[in-house]
C-alpha positions in Angstrom: -32.6 5.1 10.3 -34.9 4.2 7.6 -38.7 5.4 8.2 -42.0 4.6 6.9 -44.3 7.2 6.8 -48.1 6.0 7.6 -47.6 2.2 8.1 -51.0 1.8 9.2 -52.6 2.7 5.5 -50.0 0.3 4.0 -51.3 -3.6 3.6 -50.0 -6.4 5.8 -47.9 -8.3 2.8 -46.3 -4.8 1.9 -45.3 -3.9 5.6 -43.7 -7.2 5.6 -41.9 -6.6 2.3 -40.8 -3.3 3.1 -39.2 -4.6 6.5 -37.1 -7.1 4.9 -35.8 -4.7 2.2 -35.0 -2.2 5.4 -33.2 -5.7 7.2 -31.5 -6.5 4.4 -30.0 -2.6 3.8 -29.1 -2.5 7.2 -27.6 -6.3 6.9 -25.5 -5.1 3.8 -24.5 -1.8 5.4 -23.1 -3.8 8.1 -21.7 -6.2 6.6 -19.9 -3.4 3.7 -18.3 -1.7 7.0 -16.9 -5.2 8.3 -15.5 -5.6 4.8 -13.8 -2.3 4.5 -12.1 -2.9 8.1 -10.8 -6.2 7.2 -9.3 -4.8 3.8 -7.7 -1.8 5.7 -6.3 -4.6 8.1 -5.2 -6.2 5.7 -3.6 -3.1 3.7 -1.6 -2.6 7.1 0.0 -5.8 7.6 1.0 -5.8 4.0 2.4 -2.9 4.1 4.7 -3.3 7.6 5.8 -6.5 6.0 7.1 -4.8 2.8 8.7 -1.6 4.7 10.3 -4.4 6.9 12.1 -5.7 3.4 13.5 -1.7 3.3 14.4 -1.5 6.8 16.6 -5.0 6.8 18.0 -4.8 3.8 18.5 -1.0 2.5 18.7 0.2 6.3 15.6 2.9 6.2 14.8 3.9 9.4 12.6 6.2 11.7 11.3 9.2 10.3 10.8 7.6 6.9 11.6 10.4 4.3 8.5 10.8 2.2 9.4 12.5 -1.3 6.0 13.9 -2.8 5.0 15.5 -5.8 2.5 17.4 -7.4 0.4 14.8 -8.8 0.3 13.1 -5.3 -0.9 16.1 -3.8 -3.8 17.0 -6.6 -4.8 13.2 -5.9 -5.4 14.1 -2.3 -7.2 16.9 -2.8 -9.7 15.0 -5.1 -10.2 11.9 -2.5 -10.5 14.2 0.7 -7.0 12.6 2.2 -4.8 14.3 4.7 -1.7 13.1 3.8 0.5 12.9 7.0 -2.2 12.0 8.9 -3.5 8.9 6.7 0.3 8.0 6.0 1.1 7.7 9.8 -2.1 5.5 10.6 -1.5 3.2 7.4 2.6 3.0 7.8 2.4 2.7 11.5 5.5 4.8 12.2 7.0 8.2 12.2 7.6 10.2 9.4 8.8 13.4 7.4 7.1 14.4 4.1 9.2 16.3 1.9 9.2 18.1 -1.4 11.4 20.6 -3.3 11.5 24.3 -4.9 11.1 22.9 -8.4 8.0 20.8 -7.5 6.8 24.4 -5.9 7.7 26.3 -9.0 5.9 23.6 -11.7 3.1 23.6 -9.5 2.7 27.5 -9.3 3.4 27.2 -13.4 0.3 25.3 -14.2 -2.1 27.8 -13.0 -5.2 27.7 -10.5 -6.0 24.1 -11.4 -2.9 23.4 -9.5 -3.5 26.0 -6.4 -4.8 23.8 -4.1 -2.1 21.1 -4.7 0.6 23.9 -4.3 -0.9 24.9 -1.0 -0.8 21.4 0.2 3.0 21.1 -0.9 3.9 24.0 1.0 3.1 22.4 4.1 6.1 20.1 3.8 9.8 20.1 4.5 12.0 21.5 1.3 14.7 19.4 0.8 17.6 20.9 -1.4 18.6 20.5 -4.4 21.0 21.1 -7.5 18.6 23.3 -9.2 18.0 26.6 -6.7 18.8 29.2 -9.3 17.2 27.3 -12.5 14.1 25.0 -11.7 13.7 21.7 -13.9 10.8 19.3 -14.2 9.8 18.0 -11.0 10.1 14.3 -11.9 13.7 15.5 -13.3 14.2 17.0 -9.9 13.0 13.7 -8.0 14.9 11.6 -10.0 18.1 13.4 -9.2 17.7 13.0 -5.5 17.0 9.5 -5.6 20.2 9.1 -7.9 20.9 5.6 -8.7 21.2 3.9 -5.4 18.7 6.1 -3.4 21.5 7.1 -0.4 18.4 9.5 0.6 16.1 6.6 1.8 13.5 8.3 0.1 9.8 6.8 0.0 8.7 7.9 -3.6 4.8 9.2 -3.2 3.9 10.0 -6.8 0.4 8.9 -9.2 2.9 10.3 -12.2 3.4 6.8 -14.3 7.1 7.7 -15.7 8.3 8.7 -12.3 7.2 5.4 -10.8 8.8 3.4 -13.9 12.0 5.0 -13.1 11.3 4.6 -9.4 10.8 0.8 -9.9 14.1 0.5 -12.3 16.3 1.6 -9.3 16.8 -1.4 -6.4 15.6 -0.2 -2.9 12.7 2.7 -3.7 9.6 2.2 -2.3 6.4 4.2 -4.0 3.6 4.9 -2.5 0.4 6.0 -4.6 -3.2 6.8 -4.0 -6.1 3.9 -5.3 -9.9 4.4 -4.6 -9.0 6.8 -1.6 -6.4 5.0 0.1 -2.8 5.3 0.2 -0.9 2.1 -0.9 2.5 1.0 -0.3 3.3 -0.5 -3.5 4.8 -4.3 -3.4 9.1 -4.4 -4.2 9.8 -4.1 -7.3 11.6 -6.7 -9.7 15.0 -5.1 -9.5 14.4 -5.0 -5.4 13.7 -8.7 -5.4 16.7 -9.7 -7.9 18.9 -7.1 -5.1 17.7 -9.1 -2.3 18.0 -12.6 -3.9 21.6 -11.7 -5.2 22.2 -10.7 -1.8 21.2 -13.9 -0.1 23.2 -15.8 -2.6 26.4 -13.7 -1.7 26.7 -12.1 -5.2 27.0 -8.5 -3.7 27.8 -7.0 -0.4 25.1 -5.6 1.7 25.7 -1.8 2.9 26.5 -2.8 6.1 28.7 -5.4 4.8 30.6 -2.6 2.9 30.9 -0.1 5.9 32.1 -2.9 7.8 34.8 -3.8 5.3 36.2 -0.1 4.7 36.6 0.1 8.1 38.8 -2.8 8.5 41.1 -1.6 5.5 41.1 1.7 7.3 42.1 -0.1 10.7 44.6 -1.7 8.3 46.0 1.3 6.4 44.6 -0.1 3.6 42.1 2.5 2.6 43.2 4.6 -0.4 41.8 8.0 0.1 42.4 9.5 -3.5 43.6 7.4 -6.9 45.9 9.9 -7.4 47.8 9.6 -4.3 48.2 5.4 -4.7 52.2 4.7 -4.5 53.1 3.1 -8.4 54.6 0.2 -8.2 57.7 -0.3 -9.2 58.4 -2.4 -12.5 61.5 -4.9 -12.4 63.5 -4.1 -15.2 66.0 -6.5 -16.4 69.5 -5.8 -14.7 72.7 -6.2 -15.8 74.7 -9.9 -15.1 75.3 -10.7 -11.8 79.2 -10.5 -11.3 79.9 -13.8 -9.5 78.2 -15.7 -12.2 80.3 -13.9 -14.9 83.3 -15.3 -12.8 86.2 -16.6 -15.5 86.9 -20.4 -16.0 89.6 -22.0 -14.6 91.9 -23.4 -17.2 93.7 -26.9 -16.2 97.3 -26.8 -16.0 98.4 -29.5 -18.1 101.2 -32.0 -16.6 105.2 -30.9 -17.6 106.5 -33.8 -18.8 110.0 -34.8 -17.2 
């Protein structure tokens, strides 16, 4: 609350002016608060809309797996963000924050500057990767977890532009980042939109349709377990002539002269 000391000693004109300024400040503060609440609701609505696309097309389900790297942890410390709590409020769903040993090893190598980010990352669930004995850079490790089709159905949380570019080049990989002390779910990438368009036109099969097709093949005993076990088709080779078609022609008997 704004207070004006010794208000009686201030002239009447100045009193009116100061009261107008204070009132304007209070109105502006209230307007800013309403604007922040409005934008918060708008961001949540847009996030739910984008998340529904991944849920319906790419079969994402709760609890959602959030794959977090060191840059995202460092940005959360800078903006005083509790990652899991704010993500749960923002996406309004159950989720599981996770990382890898390669991310922790990279943060450990970076020294005291990333010590806080390392403490934050240690609270998350560890996902197994193929670099247990010999850690690799965090971006390379996270790319290997996503693969070419994101079969693990991860949401990528990162501030790394290179990793963001790689994630957006794969259809069905949602990207989370921090902007102005807020966690934001990025809009679907061009690759994801093109995939959805091709799916709607029937050019490709959805994962659900592929599963149904494989089940039907299995029921009809048409599923091929291993290419090496495929029965080779016998080529039709030219055989000998049909003996029935090779009968000797009957010679006509000439009439005998009497």
